[in-house]
All heavy atoms as TSV, in Angstrom:
chain	resi	resn	atom	element	x	y	z
A	1	MET	N	N	-19.294	-1.603	-4.075
A	1	MET	CA	C	-18.474	-0.802	-4.956
A	1	MET	C	C	-17.035	-1.319	-4.882
A	1	MET	O	O	-16.449	-1.353	-3.810
A	1	MET	CB	C	-18.556	0.656	-4.522
A	1	MET	CG	C	-17.795	1.598	-5.367
A	1	MET	SD	S	-17.951	3.363	-4.951
A	1	MET	CE	C	-19.326	3.497	-3.875
A	2	PRO	N	N	-16.448	-1.741	-6.016
A	2	PRO	CA	C	-15.085	-2.266	-6.021
A	2	PRO	C	C	-14.069	-1.202	-5.601
A	2	PRO	O	O	-14.269	-0.015	-5.827
A	2	PRO	CB	C	-14.858	-2.683	-7.470
A	2	PRO	CG	C	-16.188	-2.682	-8.118
A	2	PRO	CD	C	-17.067	-1.774	-7.323
A	3	LYS	N	N	-12.996	-1.673	-4.991
A	3	LYS	CA	C	-11.928	-0.764	-4.583
A	3	LYS	C	C	-10.611	-1.232	-5.191
A	3	LYS	O	O	-10.361	-2.424	-5.293
A	3	LYS	CB	C	-11.781	-0.750	-3.063
A	3	LYS	CG	C	-12.958	-0.193	-2.322
A	3	LYS	CD	C	-12.687	-0.236	-0.839
A	3	LYS	CE	C	-13.860	0.261	-0.041
A	3	LYS	NZ	N	-13.607	0.200	1.388
A	4	THR	N	N	-9.801	-0.273	-5.585
A	4	THR	CA	C	-8.485	-0.551	-6.125
A	4	THR	C	C	-7.450	0.102	-5.212
A	4	THR	O	O	-7.625	1.239	-4.786
A	4	THR	CB	C	-8.351	0.026	-7.552
A	4	THR	OG1	O	-9.369	-0.539	-8.370
A	4	THR	CG2	C	-6.996	-0.270	-8.141
A	5	LEU	N	N	-6.382	-0.620	-4.945
A	5	LEU	CA	C	-5.322	-0.096	-4.102
A	5	LEU	C	C	-4.610	1.048	-4.818
A	5	LEU	O	O	-4.222	0.930	-5.978
A	5	LEU	CB	C	-4.333	-1.216	-3.768
A	5	LEU	CG	C	-3.241	-0.904	-2.763
A	5	LEU	CD1	C	-3.852	-0.514	-1.416
A	5	LEU	CD2	C	-2.337	-2.103	-2.589
A	6	ASN	N	N	-4.464	2.174	-4.142
A	6	ASN	CA	C	-3.796	3.349	-4.703
A	6	ASN	C	C	-2.294	3.225	-4.427
A	6	ASN	O	O	-1.782	3.740	-3.442
A	6	ASN	CB	C	-4.369	4.617	-4.076
A	6	ASN	CG	C	-3.840	5.878	-4.714
A	6	ASN	OD1	O	-2.828	5.855	-5.406
A	6	ASN	ND2	N	-4.516	6.984	-4.474
A	7	THR	N	N	-1.606	2.526	-5.315
A	7	THR	CA	C	-0.179	2.285	-5.106
A	7	THR	C	C	0.632	3.574	-5.190
A	7	THR	O	O	1.665	3.694	-4.542
A	7	THR	CB	C	0.356	1.253	-6.118
A	7	THR	OG1	O	0.081	1.700	-7.447
A	7	THR	CG2	C	-0.292	-0.107	-5.892
A	8	LYS	N	N	0.147	4.537	-5.959
A	8	LYS	CA	C	0.855	5.822	-6.046
A	8	LYS	C	C	0.880	6.507	-4.677
A	8	LYS	O	O	1.896	7.069	-4.273
A	8	LYS	CB	C	0.209	6.732	-7.085
A	8	LYS	CG	C	0.945	8.065	-7.231
A	8	LYS	CD	C	0.314	8.952	-8.267
A	8	LYS	CE	C	1.025	10.258	-8.484
A	8	LYS	NZ	N	1.702	10.877	-7.396
A	9	LYS	N	N	-0.224	6.425	-3.967
A	9	LYS	CA	C	-0.280	7.040	-2.637
A	9	LYS	C	C	0.727	6.359	-1.701
A	9	LYS	O	O	1.403	7.024	-0.909
A	9	LYS	CB	C	-1.691	6.935	-2.069
A	9	LYS	CG	C	-1.882	7.700	-0.792
A	9	LYS	CD	C	-3.341	7.855	-0.457
A	9	LYS	CE	C	-3.488	8.899	0.625
A	9	LYS	NZ	N	-4.821	9.448	0.671
A	10	LEU	N	N	0.839	5.042	-1.802
A	10	LEU	CA	C	1.808	4.309	-0.982
A	10	LEU	C	C	3.239	4.708	-1.357
A	10	LEU	O	O	4.066	4.976	-0.473
A	10	LEU	CB	C	1.624	2.800	-1.161
A	10	LEU	CG	C	0.311	2.213	-0.656
A	10	LEU	CD1	C	0.172	0.765	-1.113
A	10	LEU	CD2	C	0.213	2.309	0.857
A	11	ARG	N	N	3.528	4.736	-2.655
A	11	ARG	CA	C	4.874	5.109	-3.099
A	11	ARG	C	C	5.216	6.540	-2.704
A	11	ARG	O	O	6.336	6.829	-2.274
A	11	ARG	CB	C	5.006	4.943	-4.623
A	11	ARG	CG	C	5.046	3.508	-5.080
A	11	ARG	CD	C	5.422	3.371	-6.557
A	11	ARG	NE	N	4.681	4.263	-7.437
A	11	ARG	CZ	C	3.520	3.977	-8.004
A	11	ARG	NH1	N	2.937	2.820	-7.779
A	11	ARG	NH2	N	2.927	4.851	-8.801
A	12	ASP	N	N	4.246	7.451	-2.859
A	12	ASP	CA	C	4.482	8.850	-2.485
A	12	ASP	C	C	4.789	8.975	-0.999
A	12	ASP	O	O	5.668	9.739	-0.604
A	12	ASP	CB	C	3.281	9.721	-2.846
A	12	ASP	CG	C	3.136	9.952	-4.343
A	12	ASP	OD1	O	4.070	9.617	-5.105
A	12	ASP	OD2	O	2.068	10.465	-4.752
A	13	ALA	N	N	4.068	8.230	-0.169
A	13	ALA	CA	C	4.294	8.273	1.279
A	13	ALA	C	C	5.691	7.739	1.608
A	13	ALA	O	O	6.404	8.321	2.433
A	13	ALA	CB	C	3.228	7.471	2.015
A	14	ALA	N	N	6.083	6.660	0.951
A	14	ALA	CA	C	7.424	6.104	1.177
A	14	ALA	C	C	8.493	7.117	0.782
A	14	ALA	O	O	9.484	7.306	1.493
A	14	ALA	CB	C	7.595	4.809	0.386
A	15	TYR	N	N	8.272	7.786	-0.348
A	15	TYR	CA	C	9.210	8.802	-0.822
A	15	TYR	C	C	9.299	9.957	0.178
A	15	TYR	O	O	10.406	10.409	0.518
A	15	TYR	CB	C	8.775	9.307	-2.201
A	15	TYR	CG	C	9.655	10.395	-2.736
A	15	TYR	CD1	C	10.872	10.088	-3.349
A	15	TYR	CD2	C	9.282	11.732	-2.633
A	15	TYR	CE1	C	11.686	11.093	-3.834
A	15	TYR	CE2	C	10.089	12.748	-3.121
A	15	TYR	CZ	C	11.292	12.425	-3.712
A	15	TYR	OH	O	12.109	13.423	-4.189
A	16	GLU	N	N	8.149	10.440	0.624
A	16	GLU	CA	C	8.120	11.562	1.567
A	16	GLU	C	C	8.839	11.223	2.877
A	16	GLU	O	O	9.467	12.093	3.490
A	16	GLU	CB	C	6.683	11.982	1.866
A	16	GLU	CG	C	5.984	12.654	0.708
A	16	GLU	CD	C	6.617	13.979	0.310
A	16	GLU	OE1	O	7.014	14.756	1.201
A	16	GLU	OE2	O	6.716	14.235	-0.908
A	17	LEU	N	N	8.728	9.963	3.296
A	17	LEU	CA	C	9.383	9.539	4.538
A	17	LEU	C	C	10.811	9.056	4.304
A	17	LEU	O	O	11.503	8.673	5.238
A	17	LEU	CB	C	8.563	8.427	5.209
A	17	LEU	CG	C	7.185	8.844	5.710
A	17	LEU	CD1	C	6.382	7.621	6.135
A	17	LEU	CD2	C	7.315	9.838	6.860
A	18	ASN	N	N	11.231	9.073	3.016
A	18	ASN	CA	C	12.570	8.641	2.640
A	18	ASN	C	C	12.849	7.206	3.099
A	18	ASN	O	O	13.906	6.914	3.648
A	18	ASN	CB	C	13.628	9.611	3.184
A	18	ASN	CG	C	14.953	9.473	2.460
A	18	ASN	OD1	O	14.987	9.141	1.287
A	18	ASN	ND2	N	16.034	9.705	3.185
A	19	LEU	N	N	11.862	6.327	2.873
A	19	LEU	CA	C	11.988	4.933	3.277
A	19	LEU	C	C	12.148	4.033	2.057
A	19	LEU	O	O	11.426	4.180	1.070
A	19	LEU	CB	C	10.749	4.481	4.054
A	19	LEU	CG	C	10.524	5.101	5.419
A	19	LEU	CD1	C	9.177	4.662	5.983
A	19	LEU	CD2	C	11.647	4.709	6.361
A	20	THR	N	N	13.074	3.117	2.137
A	20	THR	CA	C	13.233	2.117	1.078
A	20	THR	C	C	12.267	0.972	1.341
A	20	THR	O	O	11.703	0.848	2.439
A	20	THR	CB	C	14.663	1.548	1.080
A	20	THR	OG1	O	14.880	0.835	2.302
A	20	THR	CG2	C	15.713	2.656	0.921
A	21	THR	N	N	12.089	0.127	0.335
A	21	THR	CA	C	11.221	-1.035	0.527
A	21	THR	C	C	11.779	-1.942	1.619
A	21	THR	O	O	11.022	-2.549	2.370
A	21	THR	CB	C	11.025	-1.828	-0.778
A	21	THR	OG1	O	12.297	-2.211	-1.296
A	21	THR	CG2	C	10.257	-1.018	-1.800
A	22	TYR	N	N	13.095	-2.006	1.712
A	22	TYR	CA	C	13.716	-2.817	2.769
A	22	TYR	C	C	13.342	-2.269	4.149
A	22	TYR	O	O	12.976	-3.028	5.050
A	22	TYR	CB	C	15.240	-2.841	2.607
A	22	TYR	CG	C	15.927	-3.513	3.757
A	22	TYR	CD1	C	15.974	-4.913	3.846
A	22	TYR	CD2	C	16.496	-2.771	4.789
A	22	TYR	CE1	C	16.576	-5.533	4.928
A	22	TYR	CE2	C	17.105	-3.385	5.868
A	22	TYR	CZ	C	17.144	-4.767	5.931
A	22	TYR	OH	O	17.738	-5.378	7.007
A	23	GLU	N	N	13.430	-0.956	4.317
A	23	GLU	CA	C	13.109	-0.345	5.613
A	23	GLU	C	C	11.632	-0.499	5.956
A	23	GLU	O	O	11.282	-0.773	7.115
A	23	GLU	CB	C	13.508	1.129	5.612
A	23	GLU	CG	C	15.013	1.330	5.544
A	23	GLU	CD	C	15.416	2.754	5.204
A	23	GLU	OE1	O	14.743	3.413	4.381
A	23	GLU	OE2	O	16.425	3.207	5.773
A	24	ILE	N	N	10.776	-0.342	4.966
A	24	ILE	CA	C	9.337	-0.524	5.195
A	24	ILE	C	C	9.070	-1.963	5.630
A	24	ILE	O	O	8.353	-2.212	6.600
A	24	ILE	CB	C	8.526	-0.188	3.933
A	24	ILE	CG1	C	8.673	1.291	3.574
A	24	ILE	CG2	C	7.049	-0.552	4.121
A	24	ILE	CD1	C	8.190	1.647	2.182
A	25	ALA	N	N	9.663	-2.908	4.912
A	25	ALA	CA	C	9.468	-4.327	5.219
A	25	ALA	C	C	9.948	-4.657	6.628
A	25	ALA	O	O	9.261	-5.368	7.383
A	25	ALA	CB	C	10.204	-5.181	4.194
A	26	ARG	N	N	11.113	-4.164	6.975
A	26	ARG	CA	C	11.676	-4.444	8.299
A	26	ARG	C	C	10.764	-3.916	9.394
A	26	ARG	O	O	10.459	-4.618	10.359
A	26	ARG	CB	C	13.073	-3.817	8.423
A	26	ARG	CG	C	13.797	-4.143	9.718
A	26	ARG	CD	C	15.183	-3.524	9.775
A	26	ARG	NE	N	15.170	-2.075	9.605
A	26	ARG	CZ	C	14.822	-1.202	10.548
A	26	ARG	NH1	N	14.446	-1.617	11.729
A	26	ARG	NH2	N	14.852	0.092	10.301
A	27	GLN	N	N	10.283	-2.694	9.233
A	27	GLN	CA	C	9.420	-2.097	10.256
A	27	GLN	C	C	8.030	-2.722	10.289
A	27	GLN	O	O	7.406	-2.806	11.339
A	27	GLN	CB	C	9.295	-0.592	10.020
A	27	GLN	CG	C	10.588	0.158	10.284
A	27	GLN	CD	C	10.437	1.647	10.047
A	27	GLN	OE1	O	9.421	2.231	10.376
A	27	GLN	NE2	N	11.464	2.273	9.461
A	28	ALA	N	N	7.550	-3.166	9.120
A	28	ALA	CA	C	6.212	-3.750	9.034
A	28	ALA	C	C	6.198	-5.236	9.377
A	28	ALA	O	O	5.135	-5.808	9.610
A	28	ALA	CB	C	5.637	-3.544	7.637
A	29	GLY	N	N	7.376	-5.849	9.365
A	29	GLY	CA	C	7.449	-7.275	9.663
A	29	GLY	C	C	6.983	-8.151	8.512
A	29	GLY	O	O	6.430	-9.224	8.726
A	30	VAL	N	N	7.200	-7.668	7.286
A	30	VAL	CA	C	6.851	-8.452	6.096
A	30	VAL	C	C	8.087	-8.557	5.204
A	30	VAL	O	O	9.083	-7.875	5.422
A	30	VAL	CB	C	5.673	-7.820	5.306
A	30	VAL	CG1	C	4.425	-7.753	6.153
A	30	VAL	CG2	C	6.026	-6.446	4.790
A	31	LEU	N	N	8.013	-9.408	4.207
A	31	LEU	CA	C	9.141	-9.573	3.299
A	31	LEU	C	C	9.322	-8.343	2.410
A	31	LEU	O	O	8.341	-7.720	2.001
A	31	LEU	CB	C	8.933	-10.796	2.409
A	31	LEU	CG	C	8.899	-12.148	3.101
A	31	LEU	CD1	C	8.537	-13.240	2.095
A	31	LEU	CD2	C	10.231	-12.443	3.747
A	32	GLN	N	N	10.573	-8.037	2.088
A	32	GLN	CA	C	10.869	-6.912	1.214
A	32	GLN	C	C	10.249	-7.131	-0.151
A	32	GLN	O	O	9.721	-6.199	-0.762
A	32	GLN	CB	C	12.390	-6.713	1.115
A	32	GLN	CG	C	12.813	-5.483	0.347
A	32	GLN	CD	C	12.988	-5.735	-1.136
A	32	GLN	OE1	O	13.232	-6.862	-1.551
A	32	GLN	NE2	N	12.855	-4.690	-1.927
A	33	SER	N	N	10.255	-8.361	-0.635
A	33	SER	CA	C	9.665	-8.647	-1.941
A	33	SER	C	C	8.162	-8.374	-1.935
A	33	SER	O	O	7.605	-7.915	-2.935
A	33	SER	CB	C	9.937	-10.093	-2.364
A	33	SER	OG	O	9.392	-11.000	-1.423
A	34	THR	N	N	7.509	-8.611	-0.800
A	34	THR	CA	C	6.080	-8.316	-0.680
A	34	THR	C	C	5.840	-6.822	-0.800
A	34	THR	O	O	4.955	-6.391	-1.540
A	34	THR	CB	C	5.529	-8.835	0.666
A	34	THR	OG1	O	5.703	-10.250	0.723
A	34	THR	CG2	C	4.071	-8.484	0.852
A	35	VAL	N	N	6.625	-6.035	-0.099
A	35	VAL	CA	C	6.473	-4.580	-0.156
A	35	VAL	C	C	6.714	-4.087	-1.580
A	35	VAL	O	O	5.935	-3.285	-2.106
A	35	VAL	CB	C	7.433	-3.871	0.835
A	35	VAL	CG1	C	7.380	-2.365	0.654
A	35	VAL	CG2	C	7.101	-4.255	2.266
A	36	SER	N	N	7.752	-4.580	-2.227
A	36	SER	CA	C	8.053	-4.167	-3.594
A	36	SER	C	C	6.893	-4.476	-4.532
A	36	SER	O	O	6.490	-3.631	-5.339
A	36	SER	CB	C	9.310	-4.880	-4.105
A	36	SER	OG	O	10.439	-4.426	-3.418
A	37	LYS	N	N	6.347	-5.683	-4.424
A	37	LYS	CA	C	5.232	-6.075	-5.297
A	37	LYS	C	C	3.987	-5.239	-5.029
A	37	LYS	O	O	3.271	-4.865	-5.953
A	37	LYS	CB	C	4.927	-7.557	-5.122
A	37	LYS	CG	C	5.987	-8.447	-5.725
A	37	LYS	CD	C	5.698	-9.905	-5.454
A	37	LYS	CE	C	6.812	-10.778	-5.998
A	37	LYS	NZ	N	6.602	-12.198	-5.674
A	38	VAL	N	N	3.728	-4.935	-3.779
A	38	VAL	CA	C	2.565	-4.115	-3.430
A	38	VAL	C	C	2.730	-2.710	-4.005
A	38	VAL	O	O	1.813	-2.173	-4.626
A	38	VAL	CB	C	2.355	-4.064	-1.903
A	38	VAL	CG1	C	1.325	-3.003	-1.518
A	38	VAL	CG2	C	1.927	-5.427	-1.371
A	39	LEU	N	N	3.899	-2.113	-3.826
A	39	LEU	CA	C	4.123	-0.755	-4.317
A	39	LEU	C	C	4.094	-0.669	-5.837
A	39	LEU	O	O	3.779	0.384	-6.392
A	39	LEU	CB	C	5.447	-0.202	-3.780
A	39	LEU	CG	C	5.542	-0.009	-2.267
A	39	LEU	CD1	C	6.867	0.640	-1.887
A	39	LEU	CD2	C	4.390	0.805	-1.729
A	40	ARG	N	N	4.416	-1.771	-6.512
A	40	ARG	CA	C	4.354	-1.804	-7.981
A	40	ARG	C	C	2.980	-2.220	-8.486
A	40	ARG	O	O	2.749	-2.244	-9.690
A	40	ARG	CB	C	5.413	-2.757	-8.531
A	40	ARG	CG	C	6.830	-2.246	-8.393
A	40	ARG	CD	C	7.817	-3.058	-9.214
A	40	ARG	NE	N	7.707	-4.495	-9.031
A	40	ARG	CZ	C	8.493	-5.239	-8.260
A	40	ARG	NH1	N	9.472	-4.675	-7.583
A	40	ARG	NH2	N	8.322	-6.544	-8.175
A	41	GLY	N	N	2.091	-2.591	-7.584
A	41	GLY	CA	C	0.757	-3.015	-7.984
A	41	GLY	C	C	0.708	-4.420	-8.532
A	41	GLY	O	O	-0.234	-4.803	-9.218
A	42	GLU	N	N	1.706	-5.225	-8.212
A	42	GLU	CA	C	1.790	-6.596	-8.711
A	42	GLU	C	C	1.213	-7.614	-7.734
A	42	GLU	O	O	1.152	-8.793	-8.054
A	42	GLU	CB	C	3.239	-6.960	-9.010
A	42	GLU	CG	C	3.853	-6.123	-10.110
A	42	GLU	CD	C	5.323	-6.386	-10.309
A	42	GLU	OE1	O	5.906	-7.218	-9.580
A	42	GLU	OE2	O	5.913	-5.751	-11.200
A	43	SER	N	N	0.812	-7.155	-6.562
A	43	SER	CA	C	0.311	-8.067	-5.545
A	43	SER	C	C	-0.761	-7.369	-4.720
A	43	SER	O	O	-0.677	-6.179	-4.450
A	43	SER	CB	C	1.460	-8.496	-4.626
A	43	SER	OG	O	0.985	-9.279	-3.567
A	44	SER	N	N	-1.755	-8.134	-4.338
A	44	SER	CA	C	-2.794	-7.641	-3.434
A	44	SER	C	C	-2.528	-8.257	-2.062
A	44	SER	O	O	-2.760	-9.450	-1.871
A	44	SER	CB	C	-4.180	-8.045	-3.931
A	44	SER	OG	O	-4.451	-7.455	-5.161
A	45	PRO	N	N	-2.037	-7.465	-1.141
A	45	PRO	CA	C	-1.677	-8.025	0.165
A	45	PRO	C	C	-2.907	-8.322	1.007
A	45	PRO	O	O	-3.992	-7.789	0.773
A	45	PRO	CB	C	-0.854	-6.908	0.796
A	45	PRO	CG	C	-1.442	-5.667	0.216
A	45	PRO	CD	C	-1.816	-6.033	-1.204
A	46	SER	N	N	-2.696	-9.163	2.006
A	46	SER	CA	C	-3.769	-9.399	2.975
A	46	SER	C	C	-4.005	-8.101	3.727
A	46	SER	O	O	-3.146	-7.207	3.750
A	46	SER	CB	C	-3.353	-10.500	3.957
A	46	SER	OG	O	-2.281	-10.047	4.771
A	47	SER	N	N	-5.172	-7.976	4.330
A	47	SER	CA	C	-5.477	-6.745	5.062
A	47	SER	C	C	-4.496	-6.553	6.217
A	47	SER	O	O	-4.120	-5.428	6.526
A	47	SER	CB	C	-6.919	-6.742	5.564
A	47	SER	OG	O	-7.156	-7.838	6.405
A	48	GLU	N	N	-4.035	-7.643	6.810
A	48	GLU	CA	C	-3.066	-7.549	7.912
A	48	GLU	C	C	-1.741	-6.974	7.426
A	48	GLU	O	O	-1.164	-6.090	8.062
A	48	GLU	CB	C	-2.847	-8.936	8.521
A	48	GLU	CG	C	-1.903	-8.944	9.699
A	48	GLU	CD	C	-1.743	-10.348	10.268
A	48	GLU	OE1	O	-2.698	-10.864	10.862
A	48	GLU	OE2	O	-0.646	-10.917	10.091
A	49	ARG	N	N	-1.256	-7.465	6.299
A	49	ARG	CA	C	0.018	-6.965	5.758
A	49	ARG	C	C	-0.124	-5.523	5.281
A	49	ARG	O	O	0.773	-4.704	5.489
A	49	ARG	CB	C	0.493	-7.852	4.618
A	49	ARG	CG	C	1.034	-9.165	5.108
A	49	ARG	CD	C	1.588	-9.991	3.989
A	49	ARG	NE	N	2.110	-11.242	4.520
A	49	ARG	CZ	C	2.055	-12.380	3.894
A	49	ARG	NH1	N	1.504	-12.450	2.691
A	49	ARG	NH2	N	2.548	-13.464	4.443
A	50	LEU	N	N	-1.239	-5.228	4.623
A	50	LEU	CA	C	-1.451	-3.855	4.159
A	50	LEU	C	C	-1.532	-2.898	5.335
A	50	LEU	O	O	-0.963	-1.806	5.295
A	50	LEU	CB	C	-2.710	-3.762	3.303
A	50	LEU	CG	C	-3.012	-2.378	2.736
A	50	LEU	CD1	C	-1.844	-1.862	1.889
A	50	LEU	CD2	C	-4.289	-2.410	1.916
A	51	ARG	N	N	-2.206	-3.299	6.392
A	51	ARG	CA	C	-2.302	-2.456	7.586
A	51	ARG	C	C	-0.911	-2.193	8.174
A	51	ARG	O	O	-0.587	-1.071	8.569
A	51	ARG	CB	C	-3.211	-3.101	8.630
A	51	ARG	CG	C	-3.503	-2.193	9.809
A	51	ARG	CD	C	-4.504	-2.790	10.779
A	51	ARG	NE	N	-5.713	-3.283	10.151
A	51	ARG	CZ	C	-6.746	-2.522	9.774
A	51	ARG	NH1	N	-6.699	-1.220	9.953
A	51	ARG	NH2	N	-7.818	-3.064	9.218
A	52	ALA	N	N	-0.070	-3.215	8.212
A	52	ALA	CA	C	1.290	-3.056	8.738
A	52	ALA	C	C	2.099	-2.081	7.883
A	52	ALA	O	O	2.817	-1.227	8.406
A	52	ALA	CB	C	1.987	-4.416	8.812
A	53	ILE	N	N	1.961	-2.202	6.562
A	53	ILE	CA	C	2.662	-1.290	5.655
A	53	ILE	C	C	2.136	0.133	5.835
A	53	ILE	O	O	2.919	1.092	5.915
A	53	ILE	CB	C	2.518	-1.765	4.193
A	53	ILE	CG1	C	3.284	-3.078	3.987
A	53	ILE	CG2	C	2.999	-0.694	3.217
A	53	ILE	CD1	C	2.987	-3.785	2.674
A	54	CYS	N	N	0.825	0.275	5.925
A	54	CYS	CA	C	0.229	1.605	6.120
A	54	CYS	C	C	0.672	2.226	7.438
A	54	CYS	O	O	0.916	3.434	7.506
A	54	CYS	CB	C	-1.295	1.514	6.076
A	54	CYS	SG	S	-1.953	1.283	4.424
A	55	ASP	N	N	0.784	1.414	8.482
A	55	ASP	CA	C	1.244	1.933	9.773
A	55	ASP	C	C	2.640	2.527	9.648
A	55	ASP	O	O	2.916	3.606	10.172
A	55	ASP	CB	C	1.231	0.836	10.843
A	55	ASP	CG	C	-0.161	0.474	11.311
A	55	ASP	OD1	O	-1.123	1.220	11.002
A	55	ASP	OD2	O	-0.297	-0.565	11.986
A	56	VAL	N	N	3.521	1.836	8.936
A	56	VAL	CA	C	4.888	2.335	8.742
A	56	VAL	C	C	4.867	3.640	7.945
A	56	VAL	O	O	5.620	4.565	8.236
A	56	VAL	CB	C	5.765	1.284	8.029
A	56	VAL	CG1	C	7.121	1.870	7.642
A	56	VAL	CG2	C	5.942	0.050	8.907
A	57	LEU	N	N	3.975	3.709	6.963
A	57	LEU	CA	C	3.902	4.891	6.093
A	57	LEU	C	C	3.015	5.987	6.663
A	57	LEU	O	O	2.799	7.015	6.018
A	57	LEU	CB	C	3.407	4.482	4.703
A	57	LEU	CG	C	4.308	3.513	3.949
A	57	LEU	CD1	C	3.661	3.101	2.635
A	57	LEU	CD2	C	5.685	4.104	3.730
A	58	ASP	N	N	2.517	5.772	7.866
A	58	ASP	CA	C	1.652	6.740	8.549
A	58	ASP	C	C	0.418	7.077	7.709
A	58	ASP	O	O	0.047	8.237	7.557
A	58	ASP	CB	C	2.436	8.006	8.901
A	58	ASP	CG	C	1.729	8.841	9.955
A	58	ASP	OD1	O	0.969	8.272	10.755
A	58	ASP	OD2	O	1.924	10.074	9.973
A	59	LEU	N	N	-0.199	6.025	7.149
A	59	LEU	CA	C	-1.406	6.179	6.351
A	59	LEU	C	C	-2.538	5.377	6.985
A	59	LEU	O	O	-2.308	4.323	7.574
A	59	LEU	CB	C	-1.186	5.651	4.926
A	59	LEU	CG	C	-0.188	6.395	4.052
A	59	LEU	CD1	C	0.068	5.610	2.766
A	59	LEU	CD2	C	-0.690	7.788	3.742
A	60	ASP	N	N	-3.749	5.861	6.823
A	60	ASP	CA	C	-4.926	5.119	7.251
A	60	ASP	C	C	-5.259	4.128	6.142
A	60	ASP	O	O	-5.328	4.512	4.969
A	60	ASP	CB	C	-6.094	6.082	7.472
A	60	ASP	CG	C	-7.317	5.398	8.033
A	60	ASP	OD1	O	-7.744	4.374	7.463
A	60	ASP	OD2	O	-7.850	5.893	9.033
A	61	ILE	N	N	-5.464	2.882	6.507
A	61	ILE	CA	C	-5.729	1.849	5.505
A	61	ILE	C	C	-6.944	2.193	4.639
A	61	ILE	O	O	-6.994	1.851	3.465
A	61	ILE	CB	C	-5.880	0.459	6.168
A	61	ILE	CG1	C	-5.836	-0.640	5.093
A	61	ILE	CG2	C	-7.137	0.399	7.002
A	61	ILE	CD1	C	-5.705	-2.035	5.644
A	62	ASN	N	N	-7.904	2.896	5.193
A	62	ASN	CA	C	-9.102	3.267	4.435
A	62	ASN	C	C	-8.831	4.346	3.391
A	62	ASN	O	O	-9.641	4.551	2.490
A	62	ASN	CB	C	-10.211	3.732	5.374
A	62	ASN	CG	C	-10.656	2.624	6.291
A	62	ASN	OD1	O	-10.961	1.522	5.847
A	62	ASN	ND2	N	-10.675	2.898	7.586
A	63	ASP	N	N	-7.700	5.033	3.505
A	63	ASP	CA	C	-7.379	6.120	2.583
A	63	ASP	C	C	-6.490	5.679	1.421
A	63	ASP	O	O	-6.090	6.511	0.603
A	63	ASP	CB	C	-6.697	7.263	3.327
A	63	ASP	CG	C	-7.623	7.947	4.318
A	63	ASP	OD1	O	-8.857	7.867	4.124
A	63	ASP	OD2	O	-7.121	8.531	5.289
A	64	VAL	N	N	-6.146	4.398	1.350
A	64	VAL	CA	C	-5.241	3.944	0.288
A	64	VAL	C	C	-5.982	3.178	-0.812
A	64	VAL	O	O	-5.367	2.453	-1.590
A	64	VAL	CB	C	-4.067	3.104	0.839
A	64	VAL	CG1	C	-3.180	3.944	1.729
A	64	VAL	CG2	C	-4.558	1.865	1.546
A	65	PHE	N	N	-7.280	3.367	-0.865
A	65	PHE	CA	C	-8.074	2.731	-1.908
A	65	PHE	C	C	-8.732	3.779	-2.786
A	65	PHE	O	O	-9.116	4.845	-2.324
A	65	PHE	CB	C	-9.165	1.834	-1.305
A	65	PHE	CG	C	-8.613	0.589	-0.675
A	65	PHE	CD1	C	-8.443	0.511	0.699
A	65	PHE	CD2	C	-8.268	-0.507	-1.457
A	65	PHE	CE1	C	-7.933	-0.635	1.284
A	65	PHE	CE2	C	-7.764	-1.653	-0.874
A	65	PHE	CZ	C	-7.593	-1.716	0.493
A	66	ILE	N	N	-8.855	3.445	-4.056
A	66	ILE	CA	C	-9.587	4.267	-5.006
A	66	ILE	C	C	-10.929	3.585	-5.189
A	66	ILE	O	O	-10.981	2.405	-5.559
A	66	ILE	CB	C	-8.856	4.343	-6.361
A	66	ILE	CG1	C	-7.453	4.936	-6.198
A	66	ILE	CG2	C	-9.686	5.143	-7.365
A	66	ILE	CD1	C	-6.584	4.787	-7.420
A	67	LYS	N	N	-11.981	4.294	-4.916
A	67	LYS	CA	C	-13.312	3.733	-5.079
A	67	LYS	C	C	-13.738	3.889	-6.537
A	67	LYS	O	O	-13.728	4.976	-7.077
A	67	LYS	CB	C	-14.308	4.414	-4.141
A	67	LYS	CG	C	-13.994	4.163	-2.699
A	67	LYS	CD	C	-14.915	4.897	-1.793
A	67	LYS	CE	C	-14.486	4.704	-0.353
A	67	LYS	NZ	N	-15.131	5.596	0.549
A	68	GLU	N	N	-14.076	2.764	-7.141
A	68	GLU	CA	C	-14.493	2.777	-8.541
A	68	GLU	C	C	-16.004	2.714	-8.613
A	68	GLU	O	O	-16.609	1.782	-8.103
A	68	GLU	CB	C	-13.878	1.597	-9.278
A	68	GLU	CG	C	-12.370	1.633	-9.301
A	68	GLU	CD	C	-11.778	0.416	-9.981
A	68	GLU	OE1	O	-12.540	-0.375	-10.569
A	68	GLU	OE2	O	-10.566	0.262	-9.906
A	69	GLU	N	N	-16.576	3.693	-9.225
A	69	GLU	CA	C	-18.021	3.701	-9.398
A	69	GLU	C	C	-18.378	3.127	-10.757
A	69	GLU	O	O	-17.725	3.429	-11.753
A	69	GLU	CB	C	-18.561	5.124	-9.247
A	69	GLU	CG	C	-18.330	5.692	-7.855
A	69	GLU	CD	C	-18.958	7.049	-7.685
A	69	GLU	OE1	O	-19.963	7.327	-8.358
A	69	GLU	OE2	O	-18.428	7.833	-6.893
A	70	LYS	N	N	-19.383	2.306	-10.764
A	70	LYS	CA	C	-19.827	1.723	-12.021
A	70	LYS	C	C	-20.541	2.789	-12.851
A	70	LYS	O	O	-21.331	3.565	-12.322
A	70	LYS	CB	C	-20.760	0.550	-11.763
A	70	LYS	CG	C	-20.070	-0.615	-11.116
A	70	LYS	CD	C	-21.031	-1.773	-10.960
A	70	LYS	CE	C	-20.317	-2.936	-10.301
A	70	LYS	NZ	N	-21.198	-4.082	-10.120
A	71	LEU	N	N	-20.231	2.793	-14.124
A	71	LEU	CA	C	-20.879	3.747	-15.014
A	71	LEU	C	C	-22.271	3.230	-15.361
A	71	LEU	O	O	-22.476	2.054	-15.616
A	71	LEU	CB	C	-20.056	3.908	-16.298
A	71	LEU	CG	C	-18.645	4.467	-16.114
A	71	LEU	CD1	C	-17.925	4.465	-17.456
A	71	LEU	CD2	C	-18.709	5.875	-15.568
A	72	ALA	N	N	-23.224	4.126	-15.362
A	72	ALA	CA	C	-24.593	3.739	-15.716
A	72	ALA	C	C	-24.653	3.481	-17.224
A	72	ALA	O	O	-24.117	4.240	-18.026
A	72	ALA	CB	C	-25.562	4.843	-15.345
A	73	ALA	N	N	-25.287	2.392	-17.589
A	73	ALA	CA	C	-25.347	2.012	-19.015
A	73	ALA	C	C	-26.509	2.694	-19.711
A	73	ALA	O	O	-27.459	3.102	-19.171
A	73	ALA	CB	C	-25.489	0.506	-19.149
């Protein structure tokens, strides 16, 4: 079953924690441009980078995906 990254959940968590993309990047040890692209849905990060971002945002990596179910034809 394909999964799509729930960027809204990531952005909402950043907002709730009052963290900028710069602060998330610094704490996660990734580039600020990477965090910005991930939050805008313009980039699919490696699982290592996504895990680091999720750790900063206090999210479980398994909870930031939307499971897409195929429609029966």
